[in-house]
N, C-alpha and C positions, 0 to 999 in steps of 0.2 A: 321356528325358535324366535322368541321376541328379541328386539334389539335393546340393549341396556342403554338408557339415557344417562348421560354422565354430566355432571356439572363442571363445565369446562374451566371456569374462573378458579374455582376451589382447587381442582386437581392440578391445574398448571402451576400452582404456587405452593404444593405441599412439600415438606422435606421431613424425613423420618430417620433418625439415627437407628431406631429399632428395626425398621424395615431394612435398611442398608446392611446392618450387621447380619440379620438373618438371612439375607440373600447371599452375602459373602460366605457365610457358614455352609450353605447349601451347595454353592458353587465349589467349594474347597473340600468338603467332607462327605457329601452325599451325592455321589454321581448318579445313583439309580433313581434320585428324585428328579434329575434332569431328564433322563431317558434311559431305557434298557439297552440302547445301541451306542456303542463306543463313539462312532463317527458323528452322530447326532450330539452327543455329550460334548465332543470336541468343538463343534460349531457353535453350540450354545455358550460354552465358555469363551470362545473367541469374541462373540458378539458382546457379551457382558464385559469383558476386558477392554474392549474399545470404548466402553462407557464408564470406566473406572469402576466396574463391578456395581454400579447402581441401577436401579430399576430402569427398564427401557420403555415401560408403558404407564405404570402408576405414577401419576404427576405429570403425565404428557397427554393431555385430553385429545389434542388435535390428532396425533398419531393413533391413539387408541381407538377413537371413533372411526378413523379412516380404515383401520384394520378390520373393526367389526362390520363395517359397511361392505368391505371387500369380500369377507367370509360368506356373506348372505347375497352376494351379487352374482347371478347366474352367468354373467359375462366371464367371470373367473372360475366360479365354482358351479359349472353347469351340471354337475352330478349331485349337487346339494349334499356333499359330504360333510361329516360332523367336524372334523378338524379341530378337536378339542373344545368345540363350542358348548358341548354339554358340561364339561368341567368348568369352563369359564362361567357359565350360567349359575353353577352351584355356588360359585363365590360372589355372585352379583350383590348379595345383601350387605357385603362389606362396603359397597361404594355408596356413602351417603354423607350428608353434611356433618353428622355427629360422630363419625367413625373415629376410633382411637387407633392410630397407626402403630403405636407401639404395642398395644394390647393384642392387636390382630396381625402382628408382623409375619408370623409364620404363614398364615392364610394369604395374606397379601403377596408374599414372596412367591408362594405356589401359583398364585393367580398370574403374576408377571411372568412366570416361567411358562404357564399354559399358554399365554398370549404369545410369547416368543416361539414356542413350538407350532402354534397355529399358523403363525406368520411363515415359518420355514416350510411347513407342510403345503400350505396354499401356494407358496413360489414354487416348490417342487412339482406340484400338480399341474401349475400352468406350464412349466417347462417340459415335463415328462408324462403327465397324466398318471393314471393308476394302473397302467397296462405293463405287464412284464414282457418287455419287448424281446428279451432273449428267449422267452418261451415261444413267441411268434416266430422267431427266426428258427428255432428248433423244429417247429411244425413245418416250416417251409422246406427245411433240410430233410425232414423225414419223407417228404413226397418222393424223393429220389429213390429211396429204398422200397417204399411201399407201392409206387405206381409208375416208377421210371419217369418221373417228371422233375425237370431242372427249374426250380422257381428262384429267381434272383431278385432281391429287393435291397438296394443299397440305402439302408435307413440312415438318416442323419441324427446320431445320437448326441444329445446335449447334456452337459453337466449341470448339477444343481448350482444355483448362484452361490458365489463365494460369501463368506462372512463380511469381507469388505463391502461388497455391493449390497448386501442386505442392510449392513449398518449405515451406509451412506444415505439410502433412502430414509432411514430413521432420523438421522441427523439433519437431513435437508427437509424433513417433514414432507416427504414427497411419496408416501406409500402407494397411493393410487397410480401415480405416474409410473413409478417403478414397475409395479405389477403389470401395468399395461405394456411397458417396453418388453416385457418377457414374452408376450403372447405372440405365438408364431403366425405368419401370414394373415396380418390383421384384417384385411378386407374379406378373405374367405372366412375367417373366424367369425367376423361380425355377421356375415350373411347366414352362417349356420346357426348362430345364437338367435338371430330374428326368426329364422325357420322353426327352430325348436320352441320358441315361445309361442309362435302361431299354432303349431300342432298340439302343444301341451294344453293351450286354452280351448281347443275344440272339444276335448274330452270324449266320452262315450256316445255314440250315435246310434239310432235304431237301424235295424237291418232293412235293406231295400229288398222286397220280394220280386224276383224275376217273373215276368209274365210271358213275353215273346220278343223276338227280334223285332226292332223297330227302326224305321227310317224317316228322313225328312218328310213332314206332312202328315205322318200318322198321329192318331189320337188313341191314348190308352192311360189307364188310371195311374200306373206306376211312373209314367213320365214326370208327374208332378214331384214324386219323392227323389227321382234322379236330379231334377232341377234344384230342389232344396239342398241336395247333398253337394252339388256343384257350386252353389252360392257359398256354402260353409267353407269349401276348399278354395274358394277365390277364383274359380274358373269361370263362373256365370256372373257377369257384371251387373246385370239388371236384377236387383234383389226382389223387385215386384213381380217378376215373370215366374210364377209358380203354377200356371194352368197345365192342363194335361195334354197339350198339343206340341208335337215334336217340330219346333219352328227354328227359323234361322239362327236366333240368339243360342239355343240349345246345340245346334250344329257346331257353332264356333266354340262354344264352351267345351263340348266334347273333343274337338280337335286339340285345344289346349291341354285338356286333362290327359288324353292318350299321347300326346307329345312329351309330357312331362313324366310318364311311366313307360314310354317306348312301346305303346300298344299299336296294333295294326290300325292304320287310318282308313277304315272302311266305311266310315260315315254311319255307322249303326250303333244302337244300344243293344248289345248282345250279352250272352252269358259271362263272357270274359270281362266286359266292362263292368257289369254289375258285381262280379266277383271282387275285382279290384276296389270298386266304390265301398264294399262291405269290409274291406280289410280294417282291423282296429288301428286307431291313430297311434297306439303304443309302438306298433311296428315301425311307423314312420320316425317317431322320436328316437327309438333305439338306433335306428340306421343313421340319423343325424348326429347322435352322441358318439357313435363309432367313428364317424368322419371328423368330428372335432378332436377325438383322440389321435386320429391318424395324422392330423396337421403337425403333431409334436415331432414326427420323424421325417419331415420335409424341411427344406431350408426355411429359416426364419423369414426371409424375404426372397422373392423372385426378382431378377434384374429388370431394368426399365424396358429392355426389349428382348423377347425370347420366343421360342417355340414350345408349346405345350401340347403333349399328347396325353389325352385322358382315356385310359385303356377301356374302363367299363362303359363309357360313352361312345367308344368308337369314333373318336373326333381328334382333329388337330387344329390348334389355333396359333395363328401368328399374333403375339400379344405385344402391345407397345403402350407404355404408361397405364397399364392396367386395363386397357381395352382391347378387345379382339378386332383386328383389322382384317382377318381372314379366317373363316370358319369352314372346315370341310370333314366329310365323313372319311374314316380311316378303317382299313382292315388290320386287325391285331392278331396276335398269336392265339392258337386254339388252347383250350384248357390244359391239353396235355403237353403243349409247347408254348408256354406263356411268354409274352413280351416282358422283358426285365424292367424293373422300375429303377431308374437311375438318372444321373445328369451328366451332361457332356457338353462339348461345344462343336457346332457345325464349322468345318473348315474349308470344304471344297464340294463341288458337285461334278457329276459326270454325265455328259450327253451321250446318248446312244451306248449305254454300258453293256459290257460283257458280264455274264454271271458265272463266277466260279462256284460251282456247287459244292457246298460244305460237305465234309465227309460224313457227318451224321445223317444228312439227307440223302446222300448216295446210298448209305446202308439201309436206311428205313424206307425210302421212296423209290429211288431210281432203280435199285436192283429189282424191286418188285415190278415196276412198270416194264423193265426190259425182259423180264421172265415172261410177262403176259404179252408183250409186243416187240418182237425182235427189231422192228424198224423204228422203234421209239426215238432212238438218237437222231437219226436222219430227219424224221418227221418233225421234230422239235428243234432242229438247228443246233443240236448239242454235238460237241466234238470231244473225243477222248485222246488223252495223251498219257504216255508212260512216264509217271512221276511228275512232280511239280516244276522241274526245271527243263524238261525236254519239250521241243517244239515240233517233234515228229507226231504228226496226226495219224492215229491207229484206228479211227472210227470204223473204217470199212471192214476191218478185220476183228472188231470187237464183239464178243458175244456175251450173253447173260452169265453163262457158265463161269467166266473169268471173275465174276463178283461173288460167286457162291461161297467160297472159303472165308469171305469177309463179312458175312451177314451178322456173324456173332461179334459184338464189340471186343470180346476177349481175343479174337484173331489177330489183333493188332492193326497197325496203319495200313490203309488202303494204297497200294502202289500206283494208282491210276488218278489222273486229274480229269475233270469233266468241265467244259466250259460251253455255256450257251451264248451264241454269237448275237450281235445286235440284230433287231428286227421287230416287226410288230407282234410277233409271237414270243418275244423274250419276256420272262417272267417279271423282270424288273421294269418293263416298258421302255420308255425312251429317256428317262432321266432318273438319277438317283442323288440324294443328298447325304453327304458323308460327315458323321461325327465320330472319329475313331473311338472304339471301345472294345473291352475284351469279350464282348458278347457277339460280336460281328453282326449287329443289327443296324439298320438305317431306314431312312425314309425313302420311298421310291414310288414311281409310276406302276402300273399294272396292265397286263394284256387282258384282263378279265374284268371289265368295267361293270358287267352285270351284277357282281357280287354287292355293289353299293345299294342295289335296290332290296337287299334282304334286311331282316330285323337285327339279327345278332351278326356282327361282322368279325367272327372268329375263325379265320381260314388260313392264316399265315403260320410259319414256323418260327415266329418271333419278330420278323421284320414288320415294318408298317407300311401298308399300301395306301397312297394318297388318292383321293377323289379328284384333286385339282392341283396336280403338281407343277403345271406351268403357270398357274396363278400364283403359287408360292414363289416361283422363280421371279415373277414380275415384282413382287413386294420386297425381295431381297436384293434387287439389282444394285442398290446403292453400296453393297458390299463388294461389288465386282468392278474390275477395271474397265474403263471405256472400250479399249481395244478387244477385250474379252466379250463385252455385251454385243459388239458389232459382229462378232463371229457366231452368236447363237443361231440366228436365222439360217445361216449357211450350213451349219452342222445338222440342223433340224431337217434339212432337205436331203441328207445323206444318211448313210449307216456307219460313217466313221466315228470312232469313239474320241471324245474330247474331255479332258480333265481341265476344270477352271477353278482356281484357287480363289478364296475370299481375301479381301484386303483386311477385313476384321471378322473375327470369329463370332458366331452367333450361338448363344446358350441354347441348350435343348433339355427339357425335362420331361421324362415319361412319368406319369402320375397315376394314381388309383383312387379317384373320388367318385363314390357311388351316390353322393348327394352333393348338389352345387345349385348355385343360382345363375339363371341366364334370362336376361330381359325382365328382371324383377320377379321371376317365377321360380319356385323351387322344383328341381328336377331330381328324380330318383332312378337309379340304374340297378341292374341286376349284379349281384356279386359273382361274376363270371368265374373268377379263380378261387373263390371261397376264402379270400384273405380276410374279408370283414368277419366271418364266422371264427377264424383263428384269433383275431383280435378280441372278439367278445369272449372266447373260451380262455383268454389269457389274462383276464382282469385279476389283480391282486386281491387278496382277501380283504374284506372291510373290517370295521371294528367289531362286528359280531362274528367273524370268522366265516362269513357267507360269501359264495360266488354269485355274481349276477348272471342269470341265465336269460337267453333272448331267443326268440323264434325268427323265422326267415320272412322277409318282406315279400319275396318272389316264391 
């Protein structure tokens, strides 16, 4: 849609009694000319009231041009939604040097109102997107009944900007700055907007025809097609290298590409590689857009220093001033036991932790393991107690039959407590980092380091197992007392449990970003819990009453 060029000097000096009167008449007597929604009518009236019921845009060229530029700026309107631009365009012929403001007062009043509605709609989109987040939550809740999956996502729901804030930006002639201030997580937003532009500009590409599996040094005709594709995607830096030999440049480019899509690093061009290279760019852009939507339900800003667990990336980062000072692989919850998405604050750690096995895991896992292996408790250093307050160890006399009546959740509370004592076979490893929460999840070491070699690290029951827990301990030592730091090595040489409190809490955010930038490259991850699909299915109807349907990147 073309941008209407306005004559700034002329419009900034206009005054029309006819236009003012017509606008006041509409505001007072024709609410449905403002909007069919009572809440929107109320905000529109409030905005004009703050301006003495005079036009907000006609006669104010700087604001009008700033708004029209913002409506067409993908940084704000990344879905290229209409936002009343069609109606605004229909009134464009009124804006010229010889216009009669009194003669066209009704049409100009309508235009000013459409501009106000466009401004409000764009601001709402920046804050909330066009996703029905209640519908997303309902879909998450339905998983419990349909699949016995408890999916928790503590969305940060934000209100639409108030009339006061909307008007202040108009009064201060700061439309762009105001809209920019509404944008959540600006660095992540900017990264995704840049990625969206990159993949939208690629467009449709010819399919690569697979020939055979190839390795370094091989020569084959379709190597040239693979190189050309990797040049387009930004993974092959030497744009002149399009010959048909599998050389070192191609090897490095393939490594980057496979890392970005979390493919097996086997050094080969194989069927899976070609399959991914042939995926349409629209799948990438749709995934990017979904992640832009997703930013709306996370905090507007992350703190200066925090820990971020990105569930689909199976990673944990210790972040400081926007930079990752420590990155590590992380095992997260299985699709049937998803890691919750929420924010909390880490307040203490435990060396040589015991593991109080949660009741749901006793019912789901331990009872099954005991029925298959009567020695399971002893072999895994697990001790049984009668109730949660008793210290009497009944492990030697405990049998699997004692749990049989409680395998059904409707049977009520299990009257036994199971504790795995510290040791190298403890499921929590030698350290855990605690940020109290209602989900009873935390970051911890693991006794099964081999899991980190796998592609998809979805093996836990919700907690997050760290690849480098003691490296994390090192970077957060500034939050520990000197006397506690001096005790760490001592306790690492024993199996004694030691709680160490922080002097200052450390924010923790578990997130669900399936597209993100790292080292200037765009990474794509599998929608392991299908939350992205839920979001795509929950888009509100557009102006034509149509829903946007998307396919799956993976």
